[in-house]
C-alpha angles and dihedrals in degrees: 000000000000119000125222087232088069085078092067112036091170091061091047090050091052092049089048090055090053092050089049092051090050088052089052091052089050095052093045092051092054091051092046093055089052091054093047091053088052090052091243096145099165089056090045093053090050089055090049089055090050092052092049091050092049092049091053090052089048092055090054093051091046092054093046089053093048090047093050095048094053106031094047092037093231126180093348093185094052100031095101092050095050093046088051092051091050094048093046089051088051087055088060090053091048093047091049095049093046091050092049090049092053090063092045095048103034096035094205120212102236116191114237093245091058100046096083088047091057091047089052091050092050090049093051091050095049090049088056089052092048092051094051092046088055089054092046092054092050090048091076096053104026115016091172088065096058096083093066092044100054099057092081087057089059092046092052092047090056090048090051090052090052093047092049090048089050091055093048092048093049092048094051093045091056103098091191095065121085116240092247090059093046090052090049093052091047088051094051093046090053093052094049089048090053089068088068089047090057089050087053091052089054092049089053092052092046092051092055095042092048092052090052092051092048091051092049092048 
């Protein structure tokens, strides 16, 4: 089935670059969390710089896409859907950067027994993002295939919720931790978990946009 995006390969290329950049942010974040849990702060700060640079490049690409859509009056019937997809993908980048900065700025004291749990949470969240980016790439070529590709995103989001709840529960069960530290750990787990939530948001938008494209075709 042909896609309306086949009519403008340059637009598809720009969107592909934005998806690739989001994927880069996702991979860097996962590695950054591993370094933080190993107390490698210099390495962690280097990863933070990479995420910031990638976010800046992403902002440029996003603006180029928006400008191209409006100034050249491209795909008028699908413009709103594509803009929504780009903005929701940008939300993933923002959530990832802000979460990474929380660790850098607040320097949380994470007990040894919870460090691997945080790494696991970050891994699940980045897997959710990876799954939805795969679906986003396919959307341009074969929107009818999106439905089967987004279910893993929802599965990963549920796993992330469970893992975040596990971290919170373990923190509050530890009688040796002060309440302030328990609250801080809960707060951090929540923010990492939110990355998977943003992936779910994009999956929801993709699902609707794909249905519209399938009907039009």
